C-alpha positions as CSV (number, residue, x, y, z in Angstrom):
1,X,-46.6,28.0,-94.1
2,X,-44.7,30.1,-91.8
3,X,-43.2,33.5,-92.8
4,X,-39.6,34.4,-93.2
5,X,-40.0,36.7,-90.1
6,X,-41.3,33.2,-87.8
7,X,-38.3,31.3,-89.2
8,X,-35.9,34.2,-88.4
9,X,-37.2,34.0,-84.7
10,X,-37.0,30.0,-84.6
11,X,-33.4,30.4,-85.9
12,X,-32.5,33.2,-83.3
13,X,-33.5,31.1,-80.6
14,X,-32.3,28.1,-81.3
15,X,-28.7,29.7,-81.6
16,X,-29.3,31.3,-78.4
17,X,-29.7,28.2,-76.2
18,X,-26.8,26.3,-77.8
19,X,-24.2,27.7,-75.7
20,X,-26.2,27.0,-72.3
21,X,-26.5,23.3,-73.7
22,X,-23.1,23.0,-73.9
23,X,-22.5,24.3,-71.1
24,X,-24.5,21.8,-68.7
25,X,-23.4,18.9,-70.9
26,X,-19.4,20.5,-70.0
27,X,-20.5,20.5,-66.3
28,X,-22.2,17.3,-66.0
29,X,-18.9,15.3,-67.5
30,X,-16.8,17.5,-65.6
31,X,-19.2,16.4,-62.1
32,X,-18.9,12.9,-63.3
33,X,-15.2,12.8,-63.7
34,X,-14.8,14.4,-59.8
35,X,-17.3,11.8,-58.4
36,X,-16.1,8.7,-60.3
37,X,-12.3,10.1,-59.0
38,X,-13.6,10.4,-55.4
39,X,-15.0,7.0,-55.7
40,X,-11.9,5.4,-57.2
41,X,-10.1,7.2,-54.8
42,X,-12.3,6.0,-51.6
43,X,-11.7,2.4,-53.1
44,X,-7.9,2.7,-53.3
45,X,-7.9,4.0,-49.6
46,X,-10.1,1.2,-48.6
47,X,-8.0,-1.5,-50.0
48,X,-5.0,0.1,-48.7
49,X,-6.5,0.1,-44.8
50,X,-7.3,-3.9,-45.8
51,X,-4.2,-4.5,-46.9
52,X,-2.6,-2.9,-43.9
53,X,-4.5,-4.1,-41.3
54,X,-4.4,-8.0,-42.9
55,X,-0.4,-7.3,-42.9
56,X,-0.7,-6.4,-38.8
57,X,-3.2,-9.0,-38.1
58,X,-1.1,-11.7,-39.7
59,X,-0.5,-13.2,-43.3
60,X,-3.9,-11.8,-45.1
61,X,-6.2,-13.3,-42.3
62,X,-8.9,-11.3,-41.6
63,X,-8.5,-8.0,-39.6
64,X,-11.0,-9.3,-37.3
65,X,-12.2,-12.9,-37.0
66,X,-15.1,-14.9,-35.4
67,X,-13.3,-15.8,-32.8
68,X,-11.3,-12.3,-32.5
69,X,-15.1,-11.4,-32.1
70,X,-15.9,-13.6,-29.2
71,X,-12.8,-12.7,-27.2
72,X,-13.8,-9.0,-27.4
73,X,-17.8,-10.0,-26.2
74,X,-16.2,-12.1,-23.4
75,X,-13.8,-9.3,-22.5
76,X,-17.1,-6.6,-21.8
77,X,-18.7,-9.9,-20.0
78,X,-15.8,-9.6,-17.9
79,X,-15.6,-6.2,-17.4
80,X,-19.7,-6.1,-16.6
81,X,-18.5,-8.6,-13.6
82,X,-15.6,-6.6,-12.7
83,X,-17.6,-3.7,-12.3
84,X,-20.3,-5.7,-10.0
85,X,-17.5,-7.4,-7.9
86,X,-16.0,-3.4,-7.6
87,X,-19.5,-2.6,-6.5
88,X,-19.5,-5.4,-4.0
89,X,-16.5,-5.0,-2.7
90,X,-17.3,-1.4,-1.8
91,X,-20.3,-2.7,-0.4
92,X,-18.0,-4.9,2.0
93,X,-15.7,-2.6,3.1
94,X,-18.5,-0.2,3.9
95,X,-20.1,-3.1,6.3
96,X,-16.2,-4.1,7.8
97,X,-16.0,-7.5,6.0
98,X,-12.8,-6.9,4.3
99,X,-9.6,-7.4,5.6
100,X,-7.4,-4.7,5.0
101,X,-3.5,-5.2,4.4
102,X,-1.4,-5.7,7.2
103,X,0.9,-2.9,8.5
104,X,2.5,-5.2,10.7
105,X,5.6,-6.0,8.6
106,X,5.0,-2.7,6.6
107,X,7.7,0.1,6.2
108,X,8.9,2.3,8.7
109,X,6.2,5.4,8.6
110,X,3.5,3.1,9.2
111,X,1.9,1.9,12.7
112,X,1.9,-1.7,13.0
113,X,-1.4,-2.9,13.8
114,X,-1.8,-5.0,17.1
115,X,-1.4,-8.4,17.1
116,X,-3.9,-9.7,20.0
117,X,-6.2,-8.0,21.9
118,X,-7.1,-10.4,25.0
119,X,-9.9,-9.5,27.5
120,X,-9.8,-10.8,31.0
121,X,-13.2,-11.7,32.2
122,X,-13.4,-10.8,35.6
123,X,-15.8,-9.5,37.8
124,X,-16.9,-7.9,41.2
125,X,-14.7,-8.8,44.2
126,X,-11.9,-10.3,42.0
127,X,-9.3,-7.9,42.3
128,X,-7.0,-10.9,44.1
129,X,-6.9,-12.5,41.0
130,X,-6.8,-9.7,38.7
131,X,-3.6,-8.4,40.8
132,X,-1.9,-12.0,40.6
133,X,-2.6,-12.0,37.0
134,X,-0.9,-8.4,37.2
135,X,2.1,-9.5,38.3
136,X,2.4,-13.0,36.5
137,X,1.8,-12.3,32.9
138,X,-0.5,-9.1,32.2
139,X,2.1,-6.2,34.1
140,X,1.2,-3.0,34.9
141,X,2.2,0.5,34.2
142,X,5.0,1.4,31.6
143,X,5.8,-2.3,31.3
144,X,2.2,-3.3,30.1
145,X,2.7,-0.1,27.6
146,X,5.8,-1.4,26.5
147,X,3.9,-4.9,25.5
148,X,1.7,-3.3,23.6
149,X,4.2,-0.9,21.5
150,X,7.1,-3.9,21.3
151,X,5.0,-7.1,20.7
152,X,1.5,-5.6,19.8
153,X,-0.1,-7.2,22.7
154,X,-3.3,-5.2,24.2
155,X,-4.5,-6.8,27.1
156,X,-7.4,-5.2,29.6
157,X,-9.7,-6.6,32.1
158,X,-13.7,-6.5,31.0
159,X,-16.1,-5.9,33.6
160,X,-19.7,-4.3,33.1
161,X,-21.9,-2.0,35.6
162,X,-23.2,-3.1,38.9
163,X,-27.1,-3.7,38.9
164,X,-27.3,-0.7,41.1
165,X,-25.1,1.7,39.1
166,X,-22.8,3.8,40.9
167,X,-23.2,2.2,44.1
168,X,-19.6,1.0,46.1
169,X,-19.3,-1.6,43.1
170,X,-18.7,0.4,40.4
171,X,-17.3,3.2,42.6
172,X,-14.4,0.6,43.3
173,X,-13.4,-0.5,39.9
174,X,-13.9,3.0,38.6
175,X,-10.9,3.7,41.8
176,X,-9.0,0.3,40.8
177,X,-8.9,1.5,36.9
178,X,-7.7,4.7,38.1
179,X,-4.6,3.5,39.4
180,X,-3.8,0.8,36.6
181,X,-5.7,2.1,33.2
182,X,-6.1,-1.7,32.2
183,X,-10.0,-2.2,31.8
184,X,-12.9,-2.1,29.5
185,X,-15.9,-1.1,31.4
186,X,-18.9,-2.1,29.5
187,X,-21.1,0.5,30.7
188,X,-24.4,-0.8,28.6
189,X,-23.6,-4.1,30.4
190,X,-25.1,-5.3,34.0
191,X,-22.5,-7.6,36.0
192,X,-24.3,-10.9,36.2
193,X,-23.4,-14.7,35.9
194,X,-25.7,-16.0,33.7
195,X,-25.2,-12.4,31.4
196,X,-21.3,-13.7,30.8
197,X,-22.6,-14.9,27.4
198,X,-23.8,-11.0,26.5
199,X,-20.9,-10.0,28.1
200,X,-18.5,-11.6,25.2
201,X,-20.4,-10.4,22.4
202,X,-20.2,-6.9,23.7
203,X,-16.5,-7.2,24.6
204,X,-15.7,-8.5,20.9
205,X,-17.9,-6.0,19.3
206,X,-16.3,-3.2,21.7
207,X,-12.5,-4.4,20.6
208,X,-13.1,-4.6,16.9
209,X,-14.3,-1.0,17.0
210,X,-11.4,0.4,18.7
211,X,-9.2,-1.9,17.7
212,X,-7.8,-3.0,14.7
213,X,-5.8,-6.1,15.6
214,X,-5.0,-9.5,14.2
215,X,-6.7,-11.6,16.8
216,X,-8.9,-11.1,19.5
217,X,-8.9,-13.1,22.5
218,X,-11.2,-13.7,25.7
219,X,-9.7,-15.9,29.1
220,X,-11.4,-16.1,32.1
221,X,-9.6,-14.1,35.4
222,X,-8.3,-17.7,37.1
223,X,-6.3,-18.2,34.0
224,X,-2.3,-17.5,33.4
225,X,-1.3,-17.1,29.8
226,X,2.1,-17.7,28.5
227,X,2.3,-14.6,26.1
228,X,5.6,-15.9,24.3
229,X,4.0,-18.9,23.4
230,X,0.7,-17.1,22.6
231,X,2.5,-14.5,19.7
232,X,4.5,-18.0,18.2
233,X,1.2,-19.9,17.9
234,X,-1.0,-16.8,16.4
235,X,1.8,-15.5,14.3
236,X,1.6,-19.0,12.5
237,X,-2.0,-18.5,12.0
238,X,-1.9,-14.7,10.2
239,X,-2.6,-15.9,6.7
240,X,-6.0,-17.0,7.4
241,X,-8.7,-14.6,7.1
242,X,-11.8,-16.3,9.4
243,X,-10.0,-18.2,12.1
244,X,-11.3,-19.7,15.5
245,X,-8.7,-21.0,17.7
246,X,-9.2,-23.2,21.2
247,X,-9.8,-26.3,22.9
248,X,-12.5,-27.6,20.9
249,X,-15.1,-29.6,22.5
250,X,-19.2,-30.6,22.6
251,X,-20.0,-30.7,25.9
252,X,-23.1,-31.9,27.3
253,X,-26.6,-30.0,27.3
254,X,-28.2,-30.7,30.6
255,X,-32.3,-30.0,30.5
256,X,-33.0,-30.4,34.1
257,X,-33.9,-27.1,35.2
258,X,-32.4,-27.5,38.6
259,X,-28.8,-28.1,37.0
260,X,-26.1,-25.6,37.7
261,X,-25.4,-25.8,34.1
262,X,-29.4,-26.2,32.5
263,X,-29.7,-24.8,29.2
264,X,-33.1,-23.3,28.6
265,X,-32.9,-24.1,24.8
266,X,-31.4,-27.5,25.1
267,X,-34.3,-29.2,22.6
268,X,-32.7,-27.1,20.2
269,X,-29.2,-29.1,20.1
270,X,-29.9,-32.3,18.1
271,X,-30.5,-35.1,20.4
272,X,-30.7,-32.8,23.1
273,X,-27.5,-34.2,24.7
274,X,-24.6,-32.4,23.5
275,X,-23.7,-28.9,21.8
276,X,-21.9,-29.0,18.5
277,X,-17.9,-28.3,18.5
278,X,-16.9,-25.0,20.4
279,X,-13.9,-23.5,22.2
280,X,-13.6,-24.0,26.0
281,X,-14.7,-20.8,27.6
282,X,-11.3,-20.7,29.8
283,X,-9.3,-19.1,26.3
284,X,-9.8,-18.6,22.7
285,X,-9.3,-16.7,19.9
286,X,-10.6,-15.1,17.0
287,X,-9.5,-13.9,14.0
288,X,-10.6,-9.8,12.8
289,X,-13.1,-10.8,10.3
290,X,-15.0,-13.1,12.8
291,X,-14.9,-9.9,15.4
292,X,-15.8,-7.8,12.7
293,X,-18.6,-10.0,12.0
294,X,-19.9,-9.9,15.5
295,X,-19.6,-6.1,16.0
296,X,-21.6,-5.2,12.9
297,X,-24.7,-8.2,13.8
298,X,-24.5,-7.7,17.5
299,X,-28.2,-6.7,17.2
300,X,-29.4,-10.3,15.6
301,X,-26.5,-13.0,16.9
302,X,-28.3,-14.6,19.9
303,X,-27.0,-16.1,22.8
304,X,-27.4,-19.2,25.0
305,X,-26.7,-20.3,28.4
306,X,-23.0,-20.2,28.2
307,X,-20.5,-17.9,26.4
308,X,-18.2,-20.5,24.8
309,X,-21.5,-22.6,23.1
310,X,-22.4,-19.0,22.2
311,X,-19.4,-17.9,20.7
312,X,-19.6,-21.3,19.0
313,X,-23.1,-21.1,17.4
314,X,-22.3,-17.6,15.9
315,X,-19.5,-19.5,13.6
316,X,-21.5,-22.8,12.4
317,X,-22.9,-21.5,9.4
318,X,-19.9,-19.2,8.4
319,X,-16.4,-20.3,6.3
320,X,-15.0,-20.3,9.5
321,X,-11.2,-22.4,10.0
322,X,-12.0,-24.2,13.7
323,X,-8.3,-24.9,14.8
324,X,-8.0,-27.4,17.6
325,X,-5.2,-26.2,19.8
326,X,-4.4,-28.8,23.1
327,X,-2.0,-25.7,24.0
328,X,-5.7,-23.7,24.9
329,X,-6.7,-26.4,27.2
330,X,-5.6,-24.7,30.1
331,X,-6.6,-27.8,32.9
332,X,-2.8,-28.5,33.1
333,X,0.7,-26.4,32.4
334,X,2.6,-28.7,30.6
335,X,5.7,-28.0,28.3
336,X,4.8,-25.1,25.6
337,X,1.1,-24.7,26.9
338,X,-0.3,-21.4,26.1
339,X,-2.6,-21.1,29.0
340,X,-2.6,-22.4,32.5
341,X,-6.5,-22.6,34.9
342,X,-5.3,-22.0,38.8
């Protein structure tokens, strides 16, 4: 049985803890009301946002449908492909394969790109041919410079070095060039009839490295060219990026060692009787993209016995437009012809 003192102490403890219990209960109620209010407010906000999105995306339809999700995924895939293409494009520009926008018809502040660089292949002892060409169609001095500036026609004689470099043959060409300033002298090439295919390769590489022209042409030094007809024809092909223009043929392959036109690799050409299609070597034209290709791959592409067949072999595996142009068949001078052999 508890004493009176004990009852009094218990009563005092109960009376002291009652305010604390009441305060805790009140705090819990207020916290519950606050949390409930926030949850209700968040729910209202979500409802409002969903309604707004539905209104924007159309009459109660889901803000992001399955179709929209697929479009977003497809867009991301296209972005990845675009990024990869941009990387490839940058690499192609670095390698010189990409055609720059033509500046021929651009604003007055830009220098015009040459229409064509013509390389006239000549050799030692052919000064008479060169002088005739200068007089008839190539011109000299200020007239030659005017043709470059006004018509975009760059013309140069192409020649290599003598086997005995620095001899009288070399000195004669150097002296002639001092007077005319119309040569490209290929210092790394030894002038010889059997080396003509390599000379052609070096010419295109050199020209592509030094002139950013629309076209590049190879001409023999016994061919006369109608410049106005050439300009008209080339301007009609400006929109094709990889063009090979000439008098197309399939020449005979000679396997007889003693023949003048012997081809040591005759067995590589199908039946061993004829070459593939290629432009006759008197005169032909290639576009800028093909000249760049030759320049970049000069150490890889090989030559055969003849320069015209060699050039044709370089383009067989490429996406190239072959243009058979009868006006480049220089055997006779007919109305509208571009070239004539003499």
